[in-house]
C-alpha positions as CSV (number, residue, x, y, z in Angstrom):
1,X,0.0,0.0,0.0
2,X,1.3,3.4,-1.0
3,X,0.8,6.4,1.2
4,X,0.3,9.8,-0.5
5,X,1.8,12.8,1.0
6,X,-0.4,15.7,2.1
7,X,0.5,19.2,1.0
8,X,0.9,21.6,3.9
9,X,-1.3,24.6,3.5
10,X,0.0,27.9,4.7
11,X,-1.9,29.2,7.7
12,X,-4.6,31.7,7.0
13,X,-5.3,34.3,9.6
14,X,-9.0,34.6,10.3
15,X,-10.3,37.4,12.4
16,X,-12.6,36.6,15.3
17,X,-16.3,36.4,14.4
18,X,-18.1,39.6,15.3
19,X,-20.0,39.3,18.6
20,X,-23.2,40.5,16.9
21,X,-23.5,37.3,14.9
22,X,-25.6,34.8,16.9
23,X,-26.9,32.5,14.1
24,X,-24.7,29.4,13.4
25,X,-25.4,29.8,9.7
26,X,-24.4,33.5,9.7
27,X,-21.2,32.6,11.5
28,X,-20.4,29.8,9.0
29,X,-21.0,32.0,6.0
30,X,-19.0,34.9,7.6
31,X,-16.0,32.6,8.4
32,X,-16.0,31.1,4.9
33,X,-16.1,34.5,3.3
34,X,-13.3,35.7,5.5
35,X,-11.2,32.7,4.9
36,X,-11.6,32.7,1.1
37,X,-11.8,36.4,0.4
38,X,-15.2,36.1,-1.1
39,X,-17.7,33.8,-2.9
40,X,-20.8,33.8,-5.0
41,X,-24.2,32.6,-3.7
42,X,-23.7,29.4,-5.8
43,X,-20.3,28.7,-4.4
44,X,-21.5,29.2,-0.8
45,X,-24.5,26.8,-1.4
46,X,-22.3,24.1,-2.9
47,X,-19.4,24.3,-0.4
48,X,-21.5,24.8,2.7
49,X,-24.3,22.5,1.7
50,X,-27.0,25.1,2.2
51,X,-30.1,25.9,0.1
52,X,-29.9,29.1,-2.0
53,X,-32.9,30.6,-0.1
54,X,-31.0,30.2,3.2
55,X,-27.8,31.6,1.8
56,X,-29.7,34.6,0.5
57,X,-31.3,35.2,3.8
58,X,-28.0,35.0,5.7
59,X,-26.3,37.3,3.2
60,X,-29.2,39.8,3.4
61,X,-28.8,39.9,7.2
62,X,-25.0,40.1,7.0
63,X,-25.3,42.9,4.4
64,X,-27.9,44.9,6.3
65,X,-25.7,44.9,9.5
66,X,-22.6,45.9,7.6
67,X,-20.6,42.7,7.9
68,X,-20.4,41.8,4.2
69,X,-20.6,43.8,0.9
70,X,-21.4,42.7,-2.6
71,X,-18.7,43.1,-5.2
72,X,-20.1,42.1,-8.6
73,X,-21.3,38.5,-8.2
74,X,-19.3,37.9,-5.0
75,X,-19.9,38.7,-1.4
76,X,-16.9,39.7,0.7
77,X,-16.3,40.5,4.4
78,X,-16.3,44.3,5.0
79,X,-13.0,45.6,6.2
């Protein structure tokens, strides 16, 4: 049996989740967007295994509270 080597990924610094986020889904979406630098609704749904309606609801909430912005087709964490 042959063992494959795993590539070591460089550590990505993720800022703490804002205290105002109480929903587990909102935290998950926020952390993913922060770690990846942004994603489309379709990417979020596929990667996080969430329905589009739930993603849109979370993104609407995160946008209205100023945690994320829309840039073209992608959503990104507000700096």
